[in-house]
TIVO-728453 format. One record per atom (N, C-alpha, C): x, y, z. Coordinates in steps of 0.05 Angstrom, whole numbers, plus 5000, padded with zeros to 4 digits. Example, Ala and Ser with C-alpha at 12.3 -4.5 7.8 and 13.67 -1.06 7.14 Angstrom:
526448865156524649105156526449345156525749555142527349795143525850015157
end
This chain:
729906427595730506357621730106057625727905947613727305677614729505507602730405597577732405477563735105437577735905667589738405697606738105497630735805497642735605327667735705037660735104957637735004667630737604557617739604747615742204667603743604507626745004297617746104107638748704227652750204397639752604487650752104707672754304787687754004997707755705227701756405267674757905507668756205757673757405997679755906237685754106307662751806397668749806467648748406727656748306917637747407187640744807237624742907347638740407427622740207747625740607867603740608157601737908267592736608427609734008547602734508837596734408907569735109167559732509297549731709507561729409647551728109837573725609927567724110107585723209937609723310077632722509957656719710047663717909867670715209957681714409757703712509857719711809687743710309427735709209407712707909147705709708907705711908937693713708697691715908687712716608927721719108927740718208797767715608827775714608707800714808407799714408297774714507997772717207887776719208067775722207977779722807977809721008067826721708087855722407817866720607617859721107347869723407207858724307307834726507197820729207287835729107547844731507657855731807627885729707547899730107497927731007197932730607117956731606827965730106617949727606657941726206437928727506377900728506577887729806537861727906377843725406467839723406317826721606507809721306437783719506597767716806437761714606557770712006417768710506547744709806387724708506487699705506467703704006617685701006617688699906347685701306167671700305887668700805727691701905837714702705707737705205527735706705557713709105437708711305577724713105427737715105567753718005507742719505717740722205697727724205797749726205627755728005697778730505827765731306027779733906177773736006027787737705877773739705687786742105867797743705727813745905877826747905997807748205877784750205977764748906177744746306257749745106437731744706717744745206927728744907197738743107377720741907577730740407757714741708037714741608157691742708427690740408607676739608817689737709017678739109257668738809317641740009537629737709747623737409947639735310117637736010407639734210597630734910887629734711017657732810947673732611077700730810887717730510977743729010817761726410967768725211137751722911297758720511127765720310887753718010727757718510457771720810447784721510207800720810247828719710037840719010057869721410007886721310087911723710027931724009727933721709567931722109307934723909177912723909297888725409197868728309297869728709577876731209687878732809567898731709497920733409387943734309097937733208967919733908687913736208667892736908897879739008887859741309087867743709017859745909187860745609407839746009657847745509867829748309997820748710017793751210147783750410387766750910627775750210867758752310947740751810937714753811007695753311297688754911467699754611747691756011827665754912037653756112117626758212327630760112317613762112537613760812787604761713007618760513257612762113437594760913537573762113737555761414007569763114117587762314307607761514587592763114657574762614907559759714897546759214667533756514647520754214647538754614517562752514487580751914767595754114917600753615157615752515397598753315417573752715657559751015617534750415367526748915317499746515147504744615187488742115007488741914887460741314627458740814497432737614527429736714487402734014507397732414277413733814047418732713817434734213827460732613837483734013867509735313597518734613387505735413117516737912997499739513187486741813057473744013007494744812757495746812687515749612747506751412797524754112887517755412647501755112397509756512167495755112137469752512227467751312217442752412407422753212647430754612837413757412747406758812607425761312497417761112267396758812107400758311897382757712037353756212247353755812387328758312487315760212577332762812647321764112417309764212207322765611957310764111867285761511897283760211827257761212007235761312267241762312457219765012397212766712337231769712297224769812047209768111837215767911587199767411647170765711857166765011937138767212097124768612277140770312467127773112377125774112207144776912117143777311877123776911927098777211727077779511827060780511627044782911677027782211917007779811926996779212146977779612426990779212447016779412707030782112767041783312567054785812627067788312497055787912337034790212217020791411997037793811897027795011677042797911757050798811977043801712057045802112147074800412317086801012417113798512487126798712627150796312667166795712987167797113147148796813437150793913537146792213367131789413467127787513357147788313197167786513087186785113297202786713507210785913697230783513867218783713947194781514117183778813957181779113697175776613537174775613487203777413467222776713407250775013657259776013897252774714147260772014177248771714107222769114117209767213927222768213697229766313487241765413587270767413697285766813797312764514007311764914187292763014417291760214307286759914117267757214017260756113827282757813657294757013467314756113607339757513817347756813957373754814187368755014317345753314567340751014527321751114287307749014237286746214257295745814187321743014157331742214427345743814647342743214897354741615067335739815237349738215407333737515657350735415797343734516027360732715887379733515897405731915787426731316017448728916047455728216247476729316517468729216587442729916857433733016877429734616687435737616707434738416527410740016647393741216497369743716357378743316107387745615947399747515867377746515847352748315767330750315977325749216237325751016467321753016507343752016457368753616477391755916257391755116017385757015797384759215857361758415977338760116017317762216227327761316437341763216637351765116527371764116367390765716227409768016077396767215917376769215737363771415887350770516127335772616277323774416417342773416517366774816637385776716447401775916217404777316017421779415847407778515737384780315537371781315667345784015737346784915907323787115767306787815517312789615367297788815327268786315217266784915197240783015427238783515617220781915857220779615837199777315927206774915957189775116217174773916247151773616497139772516707158773316957155772417177174769317227171768417227144765617287140763917047144761417087153759616857158760216697183758516487186758816327209760516077204761215917224762815677219761215467203758415497204756815287191756415357161757815587152757315677125759315547105761215377116763415287099763614967100764914867080765714587079768514577071769914337073772714307064772814227036773914397017774214326989776114086986775413886973776713626971779613676956779613876938782213906922784014106935782814336945784514546956785214496986783614327000783814277028783814527043781814687039781114937053778214997055777315157074774515227077773515377052771115277043769915407020767015447027765815677019762815727026761115517010758915427024757015257009755915366985755715646985754515776961755915716936758415646937759915586913759115326898757615146915756914876902753814856901752515076903749615056901748915046870747814836862747114806833744614966825744615076800742115216791740515006776737815026780735914856766734015016749733214896728731215026712728514886718726315056722723714966731721814986706720414786699718414806678715914716691713914896695711314836708709614646692710114636664708414476647709114176651711614106659712313836660712713726689713313916706713913816735712213956754710713826772709113976794711214106812710314326824712014476843712714306867710914146877711413986903713513766897714313706873716313486869719013606863719313846868722013996862723114096888725514036894727014166917729014356906728614606909730514796899732814816917735314756909737714766926738315046935739015066962740115316971742615246988743915436998746415377014745815207038743315267050742615097074741814797066740314767044739614497036742014347027743914477013746314347003748014247027748114417048749614327072748514077084745914087089744613847100744813597081744513647056744813417037747613307036749613467040752413377041752813167065751613257088751913077112750112837110747812847098746112627093747412427075748712517052750212357034752312177050753812317066756112187081754911977101752812047116751711887138750311647125748811677103747411457090749211247081751611347069753511157057754610967079754911067102755910887123753910787144751310807135749210707150748910817178749611077181749011227204746311357202744911387225742311527223742611847225740811967213740612257213737812337221737612557237735012657246734912957241732913057227732513347224730413437242730913637259729013747278728514047271726014127274725214407269722314437271721414687272718514757274717014657247714214697251712514607229713014787204713214647182713314787156716114927152718314817163720914937155722414787135721114577125722314417103723814167107723414047132724913807139724113567121721413527117720613307101721413347072721313597063722013657035724913607029726613677048729713617044730013327043729013157061729512877061728312757036725812827029724512707004726212786980727113026980729013106957731412946955732512876977735012716979734312426971732112316980731412046973730912006943729712216932729112216902731812186885733912296898736512316882738512076887737611886905739411676914739911476889742111346889742811146868740710936866740710776845738910546841738910346864741310316876741510096897740010146922738910396924737210466949734410456940732810376961729710426961729110556986726710676986725810837010723010757019722610757045719910707055719010937074716711077068716011297086714211187108715011257132713311167157712411427171709811487167708611717182707611627209708611737231707711667258705511857263703411747278701211907288700611827316698811957329698311907357697711627365696511487346695611207353697610997345699911077334702010877326703210717350703210467348704410307369706410097357707609947374709709747365708709567344706209447347705009267328704709397301703609637301703109767275705809837260707509937278710409997267711709767256711409527270712809287259711709197232709109227231707909147205708909317181709209577187710209767167713209677160714809627181717509547177717809307159715909107165716208837151715108847123713309057116711909037091713709037067715809197065717509187040719708977040719708807061721808607063721008337053723008177045722507897036724307737053723607477053725107277070727707197056730007197069732307107059733006827073735606767075736306507087735806527117734706287126734506257156732506457168733706627190732006817201732407087192733707107167734507377157732107477138731707737139729707877121731108117111730508197086731608447076729908527051730708767040729308877016729908696993728208716971728608526948731508566936732508336925735108336911737308436931739108606919741308696936740908996943738409066942737709366949738309416979738709676985738809777012736509947018735209887040732510037046732910247068731810477062732110697080729210737090728710717118726210797128726311087136724511247125724411537132722011557152722611607177720411607197720011907202717611997193716812277197715212317221715512547232713912597259714612387280717112327284718112117302716812127330716412367341715612387368712612427372710912357350708112417351706312197366707711967370705911747383705411807412702911697421702211757450704011617467704611717491706211597511704311417529705311207540703711057560704111147588703011017607703111097634705911147645707811007632710611017641712311177624711211367610712711567592714311437570713411217561714811087537712811047515713811047490712410987465713410717456711510527451712610247445713810257417712910437399714310417373717110517374717510707392720410807395722210587408721010437426722510217437723209997417721209937400721909747378723909847358723810107352725910217333728410227347728810267373731410267386732409987386730709797392731509507390732909427362731309527341732409467315735009587309735209857316737810007312740009897328739509817353741609727371742509447366740809267358741208987356740908867328739609017311739308917284737008717280735608667300733308467298730808577312728708457305726208467319725308187324722708147335721707877340719207827326718907597317716307487304714607447329712307607327710507597350708907327355708807187334707406917336709306687344711606687332713406447338715306517360715506797368717406897388720206817379720806857353723506797343724607057332727307097331728507327321728207357290727907587282727807657252730107857249732107767234734307977231733808137206733608397208733008567186735708667172736408577150738808637137738608867118740809027113740909247094738609447099738109527124736209727129737409937149736410187145737410417162735310617163735710827180733711027186734411307181732611467171732811747173730111847186730212067201727912147217727712447216725212547220724712817224722712867245722813077260720913137281720713417288718413507299717913777308718213767338720113897350720413897380718314057396716714187380714614337394711914207394711913957385709313807381709613517394707313367394707513087402708613077430710212887435711312857462714012987466714713187447716713397449719613257446720113047460722612917456722212607453724412467446724312167445726312057464726111807470727911667487730811737480732411847499735211917492736811677483735911427489737511187484737111137453734911247442734611237411735911477399735511707414736511967403739511957396741011817413743911817411744811667386743011507375743811357349743511527325742511787326742211947305744212197307745112277284746412547283744112757279744012937299741713127296742513397284740813497266741213747253738713917258739014157266736814347269736414487243733814477234732914627210731414877217732615097211731515357217729715447193728015647200726315767178728315897158728015827132730115917112730416217113732716317108733416597107732016737085731716997085730417147063731717107035734417067037735917027012735116756998734916567017734216297007731416286996729616397011726816407001726516566974728016776972727916926947728916746923731116586930732316406909730216186903728916076922726915856918724615956900723316156908720916226896721316386869723816506866724516606842724716376820726016156830726415936811723615846801721715836818719015726810717615926792717316166803715616366788717016456763719516526762720916616739721016396717721316136727721215906709718515886695716415936711713715926698713316146680714316396686713616636670715416656646717116456641719116466619717716476592715116376591713716366566711916616563711716806583710217026581711617266569710317506564711517726551713517866571715218036561717318156576716318316601714018456596713018616618712218456643710918236638710118046659712617916670714517836654717017716665718417896686718618156677719818356694718418396720715818376719714118396744714618166764715317946752715617696767717617736791719817866785721917906807720518076830718918266823717818436844715518286858714218106845712117946858713417776880715717656874717117486893717917656918719017886913719718066936717218156953715018226938712518306951711518066968711517836957710517586971712017536996714817556994716417497019715817727040715817967032715318177051712518157064710518087048707918087058707717837078709017617073709017387091710317457117712417617115713917697140712217877157710518057143708818257160706418097170705317907155703017757166703917597189706217457189707117287211707617457235708617707233709117877254706617997266704618057250702218177260700217997271699817767259697617587269699017357285699117377310700417197329698416987339699616747345697816537356696916597382694316557388693316587414691416347421690616317447688816087453686416087435685116307428682716287412683416287382685716377374686616367346688916197343688815947353691115757354692115697325690615747305691415657278693015907265693316127279694716357266697816297267698716117251701516047249702116017219703816197210704216217181707216137176707515927159710215827153710515787124712515657115713315627087710815497070709515337082707315197068705315417058704815607074703115827064704215997042706816037045708016207023708116026998708515767000708515596975705715586965703515616980700915616970700315856952701416096960701316326944702416276916704916196915706316156890705115926874704015726888702615506873700215616858698815816870696515946858697416106834699716236837700816406813701516236789702215986794703015806773700615726757698115796765695815716749695315916725696916146727696716346705697716226679696516306656697716226630697816466612699616456594700316706577697916816562695916666555693816746539691916936555691516876581689717036598691217256612694017216617695417406634697717546620697017686598698817856583699218126595697418196613697618486624698818456652700818626658702118616685700218686707698118856702696218926722694718686732693818526712692318286719694018076737696718086730698517896744698718006774698818256777698818386805696418326819694118346805691518266817691617976826692617816810692717516816694317476842696517606844698217586869696617666893695217896891693417986913691317776920690117676899688017466904688917226918691317116908692416866920693316906949694417146953695317216981692817226999690717346990688317387006687017107012687216936991686116656995687716507017690316537015692016387035692016517063692316787064692416887092689716997100688417137082685917277092683717067099683616857086681416657091681716507118684216537129684516417155683816587177683316847173682917037194680017017203679517057230677116997242675117227247676117467244674617717250674817907227672718087225672918297205675218497211675718537237678018717243680518607233681018357236683618227226683718237196681518177183681518187153682018467144681018677156681318957149684419007153685618927175688318987181690018827159689218587152690818437131690718597104688218697096688118847071689819087071690119227094691919447095694719367092695519137102698219037097698718977068696718847056697118767028697219017010695419227016695419467000698119617003699319607028701919747033704019627015704119347013706119206997705619256966703119266959702419306930703219586921702919796937703720066933706720076932708119936947711119946948712419816924711219576917712719426894711419476867709019576865707719606839706819906839708820086837708520366839707020476814707520346792706620456766703620386763702420216780699620136777697920296795695520366786693620526802692520336826692820426851691720256873688720196870687320396860684320346858683720116837685120136816684719936794685919656803688219666817689519416823687819276845686619416864684919286884682019306879681119326855678419346850676719106857674519146870672818906877670718856856669718606853670618376869673118256856675018176874677718066864677317776867676117646845675617346846676817226820678517036825679616866802678616586808677916446786676916176788677616016765677315746767678115566747675815526724673515656730671315626712670315886699672316076699671916346689670916346659671916146644671316126615668815956610667615866631665115696629665615456644663515336657663615106671664414866653666514706661667414496644669814566627670314826624672914926610674715016632677014876635678614946657680515176646679715416658681315656650681315836675683815866685684016036710684116336703682016476709681916756701680216906721680117166716678517326735675517366725673817346745671017416741670617706746670117886726670218166731667818276750665618156747663418236764661818006777660218066797658617856810656317746790655617916772653617836752654717606734657217646727658617436710658917166726659817196752660016976769657316836773655416996778652616886783651516746759652016846735651016726710652316446706655016426712656416166709655315976729655216066755654315856777651315776773649715966766646715906765646415716740647815766719647815606695648515316702650715286718651615016729649614886745648315036763646414946781643914826765643114986745640714896729641414626714643714626704644514376691644714136710645514176733645613966754642813876761641014076763638114006772636613856749637413896727636213746705636813446705639013396716640213086714640012956742639613116762639612996789637113106807636813016831634813136848635213426850633013566851633213866851634513956877636614136873637914276897637314556896635514646914634714936913637015096930638815216914640715386928640215686919640315866939640516146933643416226933644416326910647216386909647616686913647616756938648217046946651217096943652217336949654917406944656917236959656517216986658317057001658416756992656216656986656016366977657616336952657416536933659016516907661816526913662716716932665516736939666516466951665016346968665816086979666015866959664115856939664315646918667015696902667615946895670116006881672515926898672415976923674615896942675115596942672715446946673015156948673915036922673015146899673715056872676715096870677715316878680715376876682415176892681315126917682914936933683014646921680514546912680614276904681814226876682114466861683614446836686614446839687514536864690414546868691514256874693914216866695313936873695513906903694213686912694413646943692713836957690713956945689114156959686914026975686814097000684513997019683314217033680614237033679214437045678014377071678214557090676914537116675214767122672614727122670714937127669914957155670415187168670115227197667715417201665815347218663615537224661515397241659815557253657915437272655815277257654515097271652414937257650215097245649215027222647115157208648115417193650715437190651515677176651815627145651215377136651215317108653615187097655515087115657814937104657214717087
end
C-alpha cells in the first residue's frame, strides 16, 4: 500500500486482500474505507489511500466482520451453481465439497484422460466414454457409507438407471471399471491387479502394499493427477489404509520425483509448516526456490485437518497451504519478500471424524477427493493371504494348507470382535481396524519352520496373537471372557481336526526368549515353571551386574513381561501400559 501510494502516476491501482477474515485486522481497515482514507500503523506512520486506489477483499464469509466494516464496503455475493440431484439425494464423506469444486475435479480428470494415447487424433468417438468415467469419479468418488446409507451404491444405481447412452457392465458398480486403452470399453479393475510375491526374510510387512482392485483404482487416478500437478486427497476413517496407499504410490514413482512427508498435529501452525515446506528446497535464480536439480517434489500432508483452529475457525497452516497452491508462492517472514516454490505439488490424507472434521473449502476445492472405505472381505483375504502364504512357503505342506484357514479365521474373528465390542464413553479405545488385523498377521510372521512344523502349534500361535491384539485391549473380565468365547467359536469352526482342549491349553504364551534369554527364538513356553526359570535367571544375571532389583515374578507379572517383550520386538512396536497408580506398571 505504501509502494502504490508513492507512485507518481494516477493510473487505477487495486489492492486485493485474499484470505481468512478476522476481527483483528479487518477493524484496522475501517479508517481506510471511510472518508478518512487513512491507514495508521503501530509505529504511528500514516499511509493515505489516494483517490485512484481501491481495495478488494476476497473472503469466504462475513461471520467475523462487524457491521462497521460491512457497511463501508460494497458487497458482491458470488453464489455457486447447484448440482441439484447431488445436493438433494446424496451425501459426500466431507460435507463441505462445493459444487464448483466438483466441476473443477471433473475438469482435472478430463485434463488427465483426454490425451492422444486414450482418444487418438482421428475423431471424437471415444471422448464420451472417458467423459462418463471422469464424471462418475469426480461426482461420486467422495461418496461412502454415511449415516448408515451406502451413497456410493445408491449413486451407482442412479447413474445406470438415468444415463444409458454409454452403458456400464451389468455386474458390479460404476466404480468397478476403467476404460481399456486398446478396446475403448469398460473393463473391471480386477483384470489389471498385479500379483506380488512376498518374502518375509527380505522385506518387512510394513513396506509392502498388496494391490487390490480398490488400491489399483486409486493408484490409477493418483498417477494421472500427479502427472498434471493436480492435488489428490484421500478421506476415510482411522486405519482404512489411506497413508499406506499414498506411501505405496510414492515408493513406485519415477526417479524424477521426490517426496516429503508432512505430519500435521494439534500444534502445527503456519510458521512450523513453512519451515517443513522450505527444508527440502534450495535457492534457484532470483526469488525462485525448488527441489535439488530437476526433480519434482510432492508434499504428502497426512492428517490435514488435525491442527487446532483459532478463535476465528481458521488454521494458519491451512491458509499458508492455500496461498501456496493458489499463487505458487509464500513469503520470507524476515525480508517480507516473495518466495516462489517451483516444481512442488501436494497429496493429502485426512480422517473426517477427527481433528477439525473439515478444512477450508477454498483449499478443499483444489483437491480431487476420494473416499477410502474399509476394504471388502475379498480384498482383505487377498492382502493377508499374500503375506501369510508367502511366509509359509518354506514350511511343510500341512502348515501351508492350514495357512488359508488361518486367514479366513482371522478375518471372521476381526469381524465378530468389531461387532461385539463397541466404542463407548468409558471404553473409547474399543475401535478395531486394519491396523489391529495387521498386528495379528505381523505376529504370525515371527514363526519359523524349525519350531512350527506342527499345524496344532501354528493354530495356537494364531490364538495367542489374536488374544494379544484384541484381548489385551479389553478392560473387564466379562469382556475378556466374551472375547475368548468368540475366539473358541472360530477355532472350532476352522480347525475342526484339532482337539479344542489341546488347542486352547493354558498357559498360551509365546515369547522371543523361549530358547533362553539372549537367543532370539519365537516359541511357546509350555508351563509357568519354564517361563519363571527363564525370567528369574535373567533377573539374577541383571542383579549381578547392576543395582539389585527385587522383583517378585508372579503369574500376571510374567505374562506382562512376555507381552511387553513381544511388542517391542515387533517392527514399529510401541507399548502403552494403562492402569491405576501403584499397580506395578
